[in-house]
C-alpha positions in Angstrom: -0.7 3.3 -21.9 2.7 4.0 -23.3 4.1 1.7 -25.8 7.2 0.8 -23.8 7.0 -0.5 -20.2 10.1 -1.0 -18.0 10.2 -3.7 -15.4 12.2 -3.3 -12.2 12.2 -5.9 -9.5 12.7 -5.1 -5.9 12.6 -7.3 -2.8 10.4 -6.1 0.0 13.2 -7.3 2.4 15.6 -4.8 0.6 13.4 -1.8 -0.5 16.4 0.4 -1.1 17.2 -1.1 -4.5 17.3 -3.9 -6.9 17.8 -7.4 -5.5 18.7 -10.8 -6.9 17.2 -12.6 -3.9 15.0 -15.5 -4.8 12.4 -15.0 -2.0 8.7 -14.8 -2.9 8.4 -11.3 -1.5 8.9 -9.4 -4.7 7.0 -6.6 -6.4 7.4 -5.2 -9.8 7.5 -1.5 -10.7 5.9 -0.8 -14.0 7.0 2.6 -15.4 4.5 3.7 -18.0 1.7 6.1 -18.6 -0.3 5.2 -15.6 2.6 4.4 -13.3 1.2 1.1 -12.0 3.3 -0.7 -9.4 2.7 -4.3 -8.5 2.8 -4.6 -4.8 1.9 -8.1 -3.8 -0.1 -11.2 -4.7 -3.7 -11.2 -3.6 -3.4 -14.4 -1.6 -0.6 -12.9 0.5 -2.9 -10.2 2.0 -5.6 -11.6 4.3 -9.1 -10.0 4.5 -9.2 -7.3 7.1 -5.4 -6.9 7.0 -2.8 -4.4 5.9 0.7 -4.8 4.5 3.6 -2.3 4.1 5.1 -1.8 0.7 8.1 0.5 0.1 8.4 1.9 -3.4 11.3 4.2 -4.2 11.8 5.0 -0.5 8.2 5.8 0.2 6.0 3.6 2.5 2.5 2.7 1.3 -0.2 0.6 3.0 -2.2 -2.0 1.0 -5.5 -3.2 2.6 -7.8 -6.1 1.9 -11.3 -5.5 3.2 -14.7 -6.9 2.3 -15.1 -4.0 -0.2 -11.9 -4.9 -2.1 -8.3 -3.8 -2.1 -7.2 -0.2 -1.2 -3.9 1.7 -1.0 -3.0 4.7 1.1 0.1 6.3 2.4 1.7 3.9 4.9 2.2 6.3 7.8 -0.3 7.8 10.2 -0.7 11.5 9.6 -0.5 12.2 13.4 3.0 11.0 14.3 4.1 9.0 11.2 3.7 5.5 12.8 3.4 2.6 10.3 -0.3 1.8 9.7 0.7 -1.9 9.2 1.1 -2.1 13.0 -2.5 -1.0 13.4 -5.8 -2.8 13.6 -8.2 -3.2 10.6 -11.9 -3.5 11.5 -14.3 -3.4 8.6 -13.3 -0.4 6.5 -11.4 1.4 9.2 -7.7 1.3 10.2 -6.8 2.2 13.7 -3.2 3.4 14.3 -1.4 1.4 17.0 0.4 4.4 18.5 -2.4 6.8 19.6 -5.6 5.1 18.2 -6.3 7.6 15.4 -8.7 6.1 12.9 -9.0 6.4 9.2 -11.7 5.3 6.7 -9.7 3.0 4.4 -11.5 3.6 1.0 -11.4 7.5 1.3 -8.4 8.0 3.7 -10.6 10.4 5.8 -9.4 10.9 9.3 -12.2 9.7 11.6 -10.8 10.2 15.1 -8.3 12.4 16.8 -5.5 12.8 17.3 -5.3 12.6 13.5 -6.6 15.7 11.8 -5.2 15.2 8.3 -6.6 12.6 5.9 -4.4 9.9 4.3 -3.6 10.1 0.6 -5.3 7.3 -1.3 -4.1 5.6 -4.5 -6.0 3.7 -7.2 -5.8 -0.1 -7.1 -6.0 -2.4 -10.0 -6.2 -6.2 -9.8 -4.9 -8.3 -12.7 -5.2 -12.0 -12.2 -3.7 -12.6 -8.7 -1.6 -9.5 -8.7 -2.3 -6.2 -6.9 -1.2 -3.0 -8.6 -1.3 0.5 -7.1 -1.2 3.7 -9.1 1.6 6.0 -8.0 1.9 9.6 -9.3 4.9 10.1 -11.6 
């Protein structure tokens, strides 16, 4: 890891830039060697659930399933619908718009109309915080 780490704070209610709001819906952006971004606290993501996180204008999905925490692109590869509006069952997310299904840990498209897999991102848990690794 690099010797200097920058901390930026963004509110999920205002993903377009820094915010001084005092709500609990904050995530930190760690800019360093491995580009870890804190997305949420573990207790704010229920099991078999998904949340949206917008980082630098890009939507990501963070999942909690019985196998752990996972992160993918936040939009269905079929028609760009937010996956957070879908249904999580086991290790599968079903898009709410046209019922495309994806395997959460691998991002693999499991059912048409989606033909393109989701990109997945590494997840790291430190204490109660969830971090996702974003390419620099």
